[in-house]
C-alpha positions as CSV (number, residue, x, y, z in Angstrom):
1,M,-15.6,-8.3,-7.3
2,R,-12.6,-10.8,-8.0
3,P,-9.7,-10.0,-5.8
4,S,-6.4,-9.1,-7.4
5,Y,-3.0,-9.4,-5.9
6,R,0.5,-8.3,-6.6
7,A,3.8,-9.3,-5.1
8,W,7.2,-7.8,-4.3
9,I,9.8,-10.2,-4.9
10,K,12.4,-9.5,-2.2
11,T,15.5,-11.0,-3.8
12,E,14.9,-9.5,-7.3
13,K,13.4,-6.2,-6.0
14,Q,10.7,-6.4,-8.5
15,M,6.9,-5.9,-8.4
16,V,4.9,-8.5,-10.3
17,K,1.2,-9.5,-10.8
18,V,0.0,-12.5,-9.0
19,L,-1.5,-14.9,-11.6
20,G,-2.2,-17.9,-9.1
21,W,-1.7,-19.3,-5.7
22,R,-1.2,-23.0,-4.5
23,T,-0.3,-25.1,-1.5
24,L,2.2,-27.9,-2.0
25,E,1.9,-31.3,-0.2
26,T,4.6,-30.0,2.1
27,G,2.5,-27.2,3.2
28,E,4.6,-24.5,1.6
29,E,2.7,-21.9,-0.4
30,E,3.7,-20.6,-3.9
31,I,2.6,-17.9,-6.1
32,Q,2.5,-17.8,-9.8
33,V,4.0,-14.8,-11.4
34,D,4.5,-16.0,-14.9
35,L,2.9,-18.8,-17.1
36,H,5.7,-21.2,-16.0
37,R,7.2,-19.6,-13.0
38,W,6.2,-20.2,-9.4
39,L,7.9,-18.7,-6.3
40,N,7.8,-19.6,-2.7
41,A,5.4,-17.2,-1.0
42,D,7.8,-16.6,1.8
43,D,10.3,-15.0,-0.7
44,C,7.6,-12.3,-1.7
45,V,5.4,-9.7,0.0
46,V,2.0,-10.2,-1.4
47,M,-0.5,-7.4,-1.5
48,Q,-4.2,-7.3,-2.2
49,G,-5.9,-4.9,-4.5
50,T,-8.6,-2.7,-3.0
51,G,-10.9,-2.7,-6.0
52,M,-10.7,1.0,-6.2
53,L,-9.1,2.9,-9.0
54,D,-6.6,5.8,-9.1
55,A,-8.5,9.2,-9.7
56,Q,-6.3,10.1,-12.6
57,S,-7.7,7.2,-14.6
58,D,-11.1,9.0,-14.5
59,F,-9.8,12.1,-16.3
60,D,-7.3,10.7,-18.8
61,E,-8.9,8.1,-21.2
62,E,-5.5,7.5,-22.8
63,S,-4.2,6.1,-19.4
64,H,-4.9,2.6,-18.2
65,S,-6.9,2.5,-15.1
66,E,-4.5,1.8,-12.0
67,E,-6.0,-0.3,-9.3
68,I,-5.0,0.9,-5.8
69,F,-3.2,-1.7,-3.8
70,E,-2.1,-2.3,-0.1
71,G,1.2,-0.6,0.3
72,D,0.5,2.1,-2.3
73,I,1.3,5.6,-1.4
74,L,-1.6,7.9,-2.0
75,D,-2.0,11.6,-2.5
76,T,-5.5,12.4,-1.4
77,S,-7.8,14.6,0.7
78,Y,-10.6,14.2,3.1
79,E,-12.9,16.4,5.2
80,D,-11.9,16.4,8.8
81,G,-14.5,17.3,11.3
82,D,-16.9,15.8,13.8
83,G,-20.0,17.1,12.0
84,E,-21.0,19.6,14.7
85,G,-18.6,22.5,14.0
86,P,-16.6,23.6,11.0
87,S,-14.6,21.2,9.2
88,E,-11.4,21.5,7.1
89,W,-10.0,19.7,4.1
90,I,-6.9,17.8,4.8
91,N,-4.2,16.9,2.1
92,S,-2.5,13.8,3.0
93,R,0.2,11.5,1.5
94,D,0.1,8.2,3.2
95,T,0.2,4.3,2.7
96,V,-2.9,2.2,2.1
97,R,-3.5,-0.6,4.7
98,Y,-6.4,-2.9,5.7
99,S,-8.1,-2.6,8.9
100,N,-9.3,-5.6,10.4
101,E,-11.0,-3.7,13.2
102,H,-13.2,-1.7,10.8
103,A,-13.1,-4.2,7.8
104,W,-12.0,-1.5,5.3
105,W,-9.0,0.1,3.5
106,H,-7.7,3.1,5.2
107,L,-4.5,5.3,5.4
108,L,-1.9,3.9,7.8
109,C,-1.2,7.1,9.7
110,S,-3.6,9.8,8.6
111,R,-6.9,8.4,9.3
112,N,-7.4,4.9,10.2
113,D,-11.0,5.5,11.3
114,M,-12.1,6.5,7.8
115,P,-12.1,4.2,4.7
116,I,-10.3,5.5,1.7
117,S,-13.7,5.1,-0.2
118,E,-14.8,8.2,1.5
119,M,-11.7,10.4,0.5
120,A,-11.4,12.4,-2.6
121,D,-9.0,12.4,-5.5
122,L,-7.1,9.1,-4.7
123,I,-3.8,9.4,-6.6
124,V,-1.3,6.7,-6.6
125,L,2.3,8.1,-6.2
126,G,4.1,4.8,-6.0
127,N,4.3,2.1,-3.5
128,I,6.4,1.5,-0.4
129,Y,8.6,-1.1,-2.1
130,V,9.4,0.6,-5.3
131,N,9.2,4.2,-4.4
132,P,10.1,4.5,-0.5
133,E,11.3,8.1,-1.1
134,K,7.7,9.1,-1.8
135,I,6.2,8.2,1.6
136,A,4.9,11.0,3.8
137,K,6.8,11.9,7.1
138,V,5.2,10.2,10.0
139,K,4.6,12.4,13.0
140,D,3.0,10.1,15.6
141,P,5.7,8.2,17.6
142,L,3.6,5.0,18.2
143,E,2.9,5.0,14.5
144,K,6.5,5.5,13.6
145,A,7.5,2.5,15.8
146,A,4.9,0.4,14.3
147,L,5.9,1.4,10.7
148,E,9.5,0.9,11.5
149,Q,8.9,-2.7,12.7
150,Q,6.8,-3.5,9.5
151,L,9.6,-2.2,7.4
152,K,12.2,-4.2,9.2
153,E,10.0,-7.3,8.5
154,T,9.0,-6.9,5.0
155,W,11.0,-4.4,3.1
156,P,14.0,-5.2,1.0
157,E,17.4,-4.8,2.6
158,G,18.6,-1.2,2.7
159,A,15.1,0.4,2.1
160,L,14.6,1.4,5.8
161,D,18.2,2.9,5.7
162,Y,17.1,4.8,2.6
163,L,14.1,6.2,4.2
164,L,15.8,7.3,7.3
165,A,18.4,9.1,5.3
166,F,15.9,10.8,3.0
167,G,13.4,12.4,5.3
168,M,10.9,10.0,6.9
169,G,12.5,10.3,10.2
170,V,11.3,6.8,11.4
């Protein structure tokens, strides 16, 4: 699998495909977003693709396959149980993140101990940069604090205020 990347250009509030990456003699890193356009990597939030496709692409041959990326908001479901008693299906709307601890892609707040590859019907609703209004409400106080810190560091100006105003309750 060849890794794929996309980037959120902070100043332009635009999502673009990353075509290339280079390190200058000064040590600065740049990403290529167009044939003749390179941007300083510090001016962007770079996200890696998971290699998995949105479930809707399986059912609709007319649509193009949409790869799931870090930062995407997924609508999905998974079986929750310990294997010893009855289990239940949980519907979740959450954000994709990479777990260094487990070395897999997971949902930020719902199940960080389960890879998204074990979940059913992964449907991309949007991503945290372009569609912050679609993210699910976070209930755990520690996860809220961690997400709030991440948003302050990486989201475009005003996005956190938007989320606070429209229901995330961070």
